[in-house]
C-alpha positions as CSV (number, residue, x, y, z in Angstrom):
1,X,350.5,82.6,-2.6
2,X,347.0,81.1,-2.4
3,X,343.9,83.1,-1.7
4,X,341.4,82.2,0.9
5,X,337.7,82.9,0.9
6,X,336.7,84.1,4.3
7,X,332.9,84.4,3.8
8,X,330.2,85.2,1.3
9,X,328.8,88.7,1.1
10,X,325.0,88.6,0.7
11,X,323.6,90.6,-2.1
12,X,320.2,92.2,-2.1
13,X,318.9,89.6,-4.5
14,X,320.0,86.7,-2.2
15,X,318.4,88.4,0.8
16,X,315.1,89.0,-0.9
17,X,314.9,85.5,-2.3
18,X,314.8,84.0,1.2
19,X,311.3,82.5,1.7
20,X,309.6,83.3,4.9
21,X,307.0,81.0,6.4
22,X,303.6,81.6,4.9
23,X,300.5,81.5,7.1
24,X,298.2,78.8,5.8
25,X,294.5,79.1,5.5
26,X,293.8,76.2,7.9
27,X,295.6,74.7,10.8
28,X,294.4,71.1,10.2
29,X,293.0,69.6,7.0
30,X,291.8,66.1,6.1
31,X,291.2,64.3,2.8
32,X,290.1,60.8,1.9
33,X,291.0,58.6,-1.0
34,X,291.6,55.1,-2.3
35,X,295.0,56.0,-3.8
36,X,295.0,52.8,-5.9
37,X,297.5,53.1,-8.7
38,X,298.8,56.4,-7.2
39,X,299.0,58.9,-10.1
40,X,299.6,62.6,-10.8
41,X,296.0,63.5,-9.9
42,X,296.5,62.0,-6.4
43,X,299.8,63.8,-5.9
44,X,298.4,67.0,-7.2
45,X,295.4,66.8,-4.7
46,X,297.7,66.1,-1.8
47,X,300.1,68.9,-2.8
48,X,297.3,71.5,-3.1
49,X,295.7,70.2,0.1
50,X,299.0,70.6,2.0
51,X,299.4,74.1,0.7
52,X,296.1,75.0,2.4
53,X,296.9,73.7,5.9
54,X,299.7,73.3,8.4
55,X,298.9,69.7,9.2
56,X,297.3,67.3,6.6
57,X,295.6,64.1,7.6
58,X,295.2,61.6,4.8
59,X,292.7,58.7,5.3
60,X,293.3,55.9,2.8
61,X,290.3,53.7,2.1
62,X,290.6,50.1,3.3
63,X,290.5,47.2,0.8
64,X,287.1,46.3,2.2
65,X,285.8,49.8,1.9
66,X,286.8,50.1,-1.8
67,X,285.4,46.6,-2.6
68,X,282.1,46.9,-0.7
69,X,281.3,50.6,-1.0
70,X,283.0,51.6,-4.2
71,X,282.4,48.3,-5.9
72,X,286.0,48.0,-7.2
73,X,288.6,45.8,-5.7
74,X,291.9,47.7,-5.4
75,X,294.9,46.4,-7.4
76,X,297.3,47.6,-4.7
77,X,296.9,46.4,-1.0
78,X,296.3,49.0,1.7
79,X,299.9,48.9,3.0
80,X,301.3,49.9,-0.4
81,X,298.7,52.6,-1.0
82,X,299.5,54.1,2.4
83,X,303.2,53.9,1.6
84,X,302.7,55.8,-1.7
85,X,300.9,58.6,0.2
86,X,303.7,58.7,2.7
87,X,306.3,58.9,0.0
88,X,304.7,62.1,-1.5
89,X,305.8,63.9,1.7
90,X,302.5,65.8,1.9
91,X,300.8,63.8,4.7
92,X,301.5,64.5,8.3
93,X,299.2,61.7,9.5
94,X,298.0,58.7,7.5
95,X,295.0,56.8,8.8
96,X,292.7,54.1,7.4
97,X,289.1,54.8,6.3
98,X,287.1,51.7,7.1
99,X,283.4,50.7,6.6
100,X,282.5,52.9,9.7
101,X,283.0,55.9,7.4
102,X,284.3,59.4,7.2
103,X,282.2,60.9,10.0
104,X,283.9,59.0,12.7
105,X,287.4,60.1,11.4
106,X,286.2,63.7,11.2
107,X,285.0,63.5,14.8
108,X,288.3,61.8,15.9
109,X,290.6,64.4,14.4
110,X,288.4,67.5,14.3
111,X,290.0,69.2,11.3
112,X,289.2,72.7,10.3
113,X,288.6,71.6,6.7
114,X,287.8,68.5,4.7
115,X,289.5,68.8,1.3
116,X,288.0,66.9,-1.6
117,X,287.9,66.9,-5.4
118,X,285.2,69.0,-7.0
119,X,283.5,65.9,-8.4
120,X,282.2,65.1,-4.9
121,X,278.8,66.6,-4.2
122,X,277.8,64.3,-1.3
123,X,280.0,66.1,1.3
124,X,277.5,68.7,2.4
125,X,276.5,66.4,5.3
126,X,280.0,67.1,6.9
127,X,279.7,70.9,6.8
128,X,278.3,70.8,10.4
129,X,281.7,69.2,11.5
130,X,284.1,71.4,9.5
131,X,284.4,73.5,6.4
132,X,284.5,71.6,3.1
133,X,286.9,72.8,0.4
134,X,286.4,71.6,-3.1
135,X,289.5,71.5,-5.3
136,X,289.5,71.0,-9.1
137,X,290.3,67.5,-10.3
138,X,293.3,66.9,-12.5
139,X,291.9,66.5,-16.0
140,X,292.5,63.4,-18.1
141,X,293.7,61.0,-15.4
142,X,291.9,58.8,-12.9
143,X,292.3,55.4,-11.3
144,X,289.3,54.2,-13.2
145,X,290.8,55.3,-16.5
146,X,294.2,53.7,-15.7
147,X,292.5,50.4,-14.8
148,X,290.6,50.5,-18.1
149,X,293.8,51.0,-20.1
150,X,295.5,48.2,-18.2
151,X,292.6,45.8,-18.9
152,X,292.5,46.8,-22.5
153,X,296.3,46.3,-22.8
154,X,296.0,42.8,-21.2
155,X,293.3,41.8,-23.7
156,X,295.0,43.2,-26.8
157,X,298.5,42.6,-25.6
158,X,299.6,46.0,-26.8
159,X,301.2,48.9,-25.0
160,X,299.4,52.2,-25.3
161,X,301.9,54.2,-23.3
């Protein structure tokens, strides 16, 4: 004779481990970035930003913006950088930041909060449009550092990883 399992009895531990929806601090948040050579610092910022808000809008800087304003041509084209942001699963909306700037995107979406790394000090001008939340940067990694290592590896033909 074979036995048959009819159902599973819930234990107290299985009931208490069920996670209930947590009310987030903000309804809608926005962040900006180049996301060139998407790395753990980018993913960490997006994860922490999404933990703060129900809906996260990520504005990826255009190639022209990075070249003309930041002075550094991106290694990855805009389409690939947007795709990397999409693949993290943290962005609800992905838009493009062009030379017209951040203010127009903030006015377009009207987020409750602009979420940026704590190395940015020039965001006070946006406090009239929304709250600005500064998150600690991930130490020891940046796109600038990655580009430097790549260029040094090319010159010396060695692998530092």
